[in-house]
N, C-alpha and C positions, 0 to 999 in steps of 0.2 A: 531577675525573676522569670521563671519559665512561663510562657504564654500557652495556655491550654485551651483547645477548642474541643468540646465533647459533643459528638453527634450520636444520638441514640437511634440506631437503626438495626434492624434484626437481620438484614441481609447484607452481604458483601464484606469481605475482610480486607479489601484494598480499595484505594481510590481508583476506580476503574471507570473511565469516562468514555461512554460508548456512543457511536453513531451507527444506528442500525438502518439499513435500507428499508424503505416502505414500498418496495417496488410494486407489490400487488395492489397498492392504492394509488400509485403515482402515474405519471404520463409515460406512455411507452417510448422506447428509444427512437422510434421512427421519426420523431419530430425534429431530429437533426442534432443530437448530442455527440455525434462522432466527429473526429478530426477530418475536415474535408480536404480534398486535393485541390479544390477550387475555392470559390467565394462561399462565405457563410450566409445562409438565409436568415438574417437577423430577425426579420419580422416573425418568422415561424418559431425561431428559438425563443424570442421574447414572449410570445403567446404561451408557449409551454411552461416557461418559468412563472408566468403570472397565474397559471391555473393549477400548478402542481401542489401536492401535499407532501412530496418527498424531498427532504433536504438534500439528498445526494443528486437530485436533478439540478438543483441550484448550483452545487459545487461543480458538477460535471459541465454544466452549461457555461459557467464562469471560466472554467479552464479552457474550454473550446474557443470561446469568443474573446476572452481577455477584456481589455478596457472598453470594447465596443458595447458591452452590456452594463456598464457602470450605472447608467441612468435607470435601468430596470432594477438593478440590485438596490439602489437607493430607495425606490418606491416600496420594496419588499422588506428591507432591513428594519429591525427594531432592536434597541439596546436591551441588555439584561435577559435575552432569550438564550436557551441552551443551544449547543451546536447541532443537536439532533432535531431541531425545528427549522422550518423554512425561513423565518425571519433571522434566526441565529446563523444559519448557513449563509444567508445573504450578507450579514454583517461581516462574517469571517472572510467571505470572498472579496468584499470591498477592501478589507484590511490587507489581504494578500496582494491586491492590486494597488496598494499604496494610497488608499483613500485616507486622508488625514482625520476626517471626522470619525470614521469607524475606529481608527487607532486610538483616538482620544477617548471614545466611549469605552473601549476595552481597558484602557489604563484606569479610568474611573471605576470600572466594575471591580478591578482587583485592588487598586491602591487608594481608592477614594474613601469617603466617610463611612460607607456601608460595606466595608471590605468583606466581613465574614459572611454576610448574607449572600454575597455573590461569588464566594470563593469557588464553589463547585461548578459554577457556570463559566467564570472567567478563565480559569486555568486551562481547561481543555481547548478553549477557543484560541488563547494566546499560543499554546503549543502548536496548534494546527496552523496558525498564521506563519510561524517559523520564518520571520524575517528579522533584520537587525533591530527594528523598533520593538517587536514583540519580545525578543530575547532580552533587550534592555529593560523592558517593563518587568519581566519575570525576575531578572537579577536585582532590580530595585526592590521588589517584594522580598526576596531572600535577604538582602542586606538590611532591610527594615525590620526583619524578624530573625535576629541571630540565635534566639533560643528555639528549642524544639516546638513545633506546633503539633500537639498530640491530638490525633483524631481517633475516636473509638466507635467503630461500627459494632463491636461486641465488647462487653465489659472486660473479657479476658484477652483481648487482642488489640491493645492500643498501639499506634505507631506514629512516627514523625512524618507528617506530610512533606516536610522539606526534603527529606531523604528521597522520597518518590519523585518529587519535582526535579531535583538535580539529576537523578538517573534518567528521567524522561528527556531532559534537555541534552544530556550527554549522548543519548541514543539518536538524536535528531539533527545534530549539527555536524559540520564538516571537520572541525578540529576538536579533538578530545585526547589529550596526552595521557599515555599510560606506559610506564616503563616495562611492565610485565607482559601486557597483551597487545600493545601497540595502539589501542584505541579507547579502551574502556576506563571509567573512573576507578581509582583504587579504593576510595571511600568517600562518603559524603563530606567528611571534614577536610580531606585533601583537595577535593574539588572546590569546596567553598573557599579555602585559603588561597588556592591558585587563582580563582577568579577575582577575589577581593583585592589582591595585590597586582592584578593586571598581568599575571604570568601566563595566563591562557585566556584568549579572547574567543568565545564561541562564534563561529562563522555560520550563518544560516545556509541551508542547502540552496544552491542555485544551479540550475541546469541550462543556463543560457547556451545557445549554440550559434556559432558564427555562420549563419545561413540565411539565405533569402528564400528558404523553403518553408512556407507557412505550415505544411503538414508536420515537419519535424519539430518546429517550434511549438505547435499545438500539443504534440505528444509529450514534449518536455514539460509543458505546463500541467498536463494531466498527471504526470508522475508527481510533480510538486504539490498538486492538489490531492494526492493520496490514492491515485488509481493505478496500482502497480502493473496491471495487465498491459498498460501502455508500454512498459519496458519491452515486452515481447514484440509488440507491433513496431517499436523503434528498431529492434534488432532485425526484424523481417524486411526492413527497407533495404538492407545491404549497403547503406551509405557508411563509408569509413568514418565519417565525423561522429557517429553515434558511439563508437568504441570508447573514447575517453569518458563519455557520460556514464556508460555502464560500469566502467572501472571505478569511477568516482563513487557511484552508488554502492559498489562492493565494499568500500572502506567505511561506510557510514552504518552506525548501529551495531547491534550485537549479532554476529554470525549465528545463523539458525534460530534467531529470535526475531528482533526488529519488527514487531507487529504493529508499530505505531502508524495509525492512519490508513491501514490496509482495508480496502473495500474491493473485493474481487470474488469471482465465482467459486474458487476452490479454497479449501482450508489450508492455504499455504501461507508461510511467512515471507517477509520481504526477500530473504535469502533465496527462497525457492524460485522466485521470479527472476532474480538476477542470474542464478545458475542456469536456468532454462534459456534466458535471453542470450547469455554469452555462448552457450552451447549451440543455439540456433544460428548465431552469427558465424560460428566456426572455430570457437575456442576448443582445442583438442583436449586440454586438461579438464575443462568442465564437462565435456562430453564423456570422457573416461570415468568421471565421478558418477555420472548417471548410469553408465553401463554397470559399474561395480555395485551401485545401489539396487539394481534389479535383484540381487541375491538377498536383499534385506526387506524391501517393502514394495508395495504396488504403486506408490506415488510416481516412481520413475517411468512407469508405463505411460501414464498420462503426459508426463513431461516430454517423453520421446515422441508421442503422438503430436504434441504441439510443435515440435521441431520438424517432424515429417521427413519424407524423402527416403532414398535408398539406404543411406547410412543408418538412420533411425530404425527402419524396418529390419535391417540385418541385425542390429543390436538386440531387438526384441525376439527375433526368431532363432538366433544363433547363440543366445545366452545359455549358460549352464545352470538353469534353474530346475527345480524338482518338477518333473512332468506330471506327477500325481497330485499336485497341489491344485485342487479344484477351484478355490476362490481366486487364486492367481490366474488360472486359465480363463476364468470367466471375465476378469478385467482385461486380460490380454486379447481375447477374441473380440471383445467389443471395440477396443482401440484398433486392432488390425483391420477389422472390416470397414472402418471409417478412413483408413489411410490409403486405400487403393481403390481404383475402379474395378468392378466385376470381381469381388473377392470370392474365394472358393467356398466360404461358409458365411452364414449370416452372423451378426453380432451376438445373437442370443443362442448360438449353437451350444450343445451340451459340453461342459468343460472337461471332456474326457481326454485321456492320453491319445486315443485313436484320432480324435479331431485335431489335437496338437500336431500329430504326425502328418495329417492331411495338409495343414498349413505349411509345415516345413517342406513337404514334398512339392507343394505348389510353388513355394519360394525358390527352391532349387532349380525349378524349370523356368520360372518367369522373372527372376530377379533383374535380368537385363532388358526386359520388355514391359515390365509392369508400369502402369500409368498411375502416378501418385496423386493423391488428393491432399492439397495443402489447406490448412485452416484459413478461413477468412479472418480479417482483423478482429481481435478479441474484445474490442471495446464494447460490443453489444452485450457481452456476457456480464457486464457490470450491473445490468438490470436485476440480476439475481444475487447481488453481493451483499455483504455486511461488513462493517468495520468498527473499530474502536480505537481509542487512545487510552492506554492504561498507565497509570502512575502506580508503580508497585510500592507497597509499604514494607 
C-alpha cells in the first residue's frame, strides 16, 4: 500500500530546505569567525556564539574551532529545531563533530514515533551533517518506506519525496555510480536498488588533509560546513596539498548545479567556486574556460578579479568582446579599478568605448610595471551570504 503524506501549502512546488543568513541581525565577523593562522580566541568566539541570532554564525564558528566549541554548542542545541535556527544549527554542528547525543536526536526526529511531524525538520539537517551515520539514518528511512511518499504543496503538483531525497544524497556523497555521466543517478529506482543490495555504498564527503597546518585544516572544515568561498582561500595558499582536495570536490555533485549547502556572497553554484579556485591555483584548462566565458556572460569578470594578477588582467583587457556593450563595460571597469593600484579610471567611469580604449592603452604601457591588488581572504564575505539545501521533486 502506498504511503501518502499530503501537505496543504500554497507556496513551494519542491521540498526546498533553506538556510538563509540573517547577517543583518547577527554578530559581525570581527569576533573571530575566520580561519586563524595562529591560535583561536575561544573566549571571544564562544561569546559571539552565545549572543548571535544568526544560525550561520554557529555553523561558521563550529567549522573554525571544531571540537573546541562542543561545550558551547551543547548549551545552545535543542532537538526538533530547524536548521535555519540557532539551536538547530548547533545540533547539526554537534552531529558533524561526531557528537553521539546529537546524532541520536536526529535519528529519532526522522525515524522515531513522530516521524511525519518532524520530516521537514530532520531531512535537511541530516543531509547537512553528511557523515556516515547521517547517511545510514537516511538510508534506513528510505528502506523503511519502499513506497512513494507523495507530498503535495499544490493539488496539481504532487511528487515523491523519496525521489528528491535520493537525488540530494547522490549530489552530496563521494561515490555515485553512473554509466552514462560518470557520477549521477540514472533513476530513483536504480539508485534504490543499488543501495539496497550493497552495490553502491555512499561515502560522505571528507576533506581531511595530511597536514599540521591548522589554517588548511580549518579551511577544509569550512568547506565541509557549506562555506564554498573557503575553496578560493584554500587555492590562494599555494600549498600543493590542496590540489587533490579541489579535484575531489570537482567530482562531487552535478556540474554547473550542485547548490547544496552553499552560503556565499555571489549567486554562484559549487562548480563556480571550484572553477575559480582551480584557475587561481594555476590550472590552465580552467583558466581557459573562464577566458572563453567572457564572450558569454559577466560572471567571469568577477571570477578573474578574484584570481587577480597579470594573467587575469590581460584576459580581461585583451578579450575579443563587443566594445559597445555598456553593461559589460560597467562591470569590467569596476573590477579593473579594484585589481591594480592607481588605475587610470575610477570604477564608476562611464561604460563607453572611449574609456575602454583608455584602459587598453594604459595596460599596453603599464603591463610590466603595474602593481596588482589581490583580494584578501574571502571568508569575511560570508556575512552577506545565503544558502539552502534543496530536495528537488
